[in-house]
C-alpha positions, 0 to 999 in steps of 0.5 A, spaced: 529 488 504 529 481 506 527 475 503 523 474 496 517 478 493 513 473 494 514 473 502 513 480 502 506 480 499 504 473 503 506 478 509 502 485 507 495 483 509 498 482 517 502 488 517 496 492 514 492 489 520 497 491 525 498 497 522 491 499 523 490 497 530 496 501 532 493 507 528 485 507 529 484 513 524 489 510 519 485 508 512 487 502 509 484 498 503 487 492 500 484 489 493 486 481 492 483 476 487 482 469 487 485 464 482 482 458 479 487 454 484 485 458 490 491 462 490 490 469 492 493 475 488 495 481 490 492 487 485 493 493 489 492 497 496 491 504 498 494 507 505 493 513 508 496 515 515 491 518 520 496 523 522 497 525 515 489 525 513 488 530 520 495 534 517 492 535 510 487 541 511 493 545 514 497 543 507 498 548 501 494 546 495 499 542 492 499 535 490 505 531 487 504 524 483 510 520 481 511 514 479 516 509 477 517 502 473 518 496 477 523 490 475 525 484 477 519 478 477 513 484 478 514 489 472 508 494 474 508 501 476 509 504 483 505 510 483 505 515 489 502 521 491 504 527 496 502 533 499 
């Protein structure tokens, strides 16, 4: 919400680390690639809160997948899945 998109991507790894420390059963996976100039480029991430994982067995067997096209500097697709 505040700052640039670049600033948000730079602080993403630190945010996920703090999230994992405070919620040990949370699953997190972040993928980056290192470019020739040494710059680490964000590719994608996966996040599943531990409470959501524990509660998944009690849900009805419905999974909703949705996506939206992002605008601005990063013209990618944000894909979400919910149960």
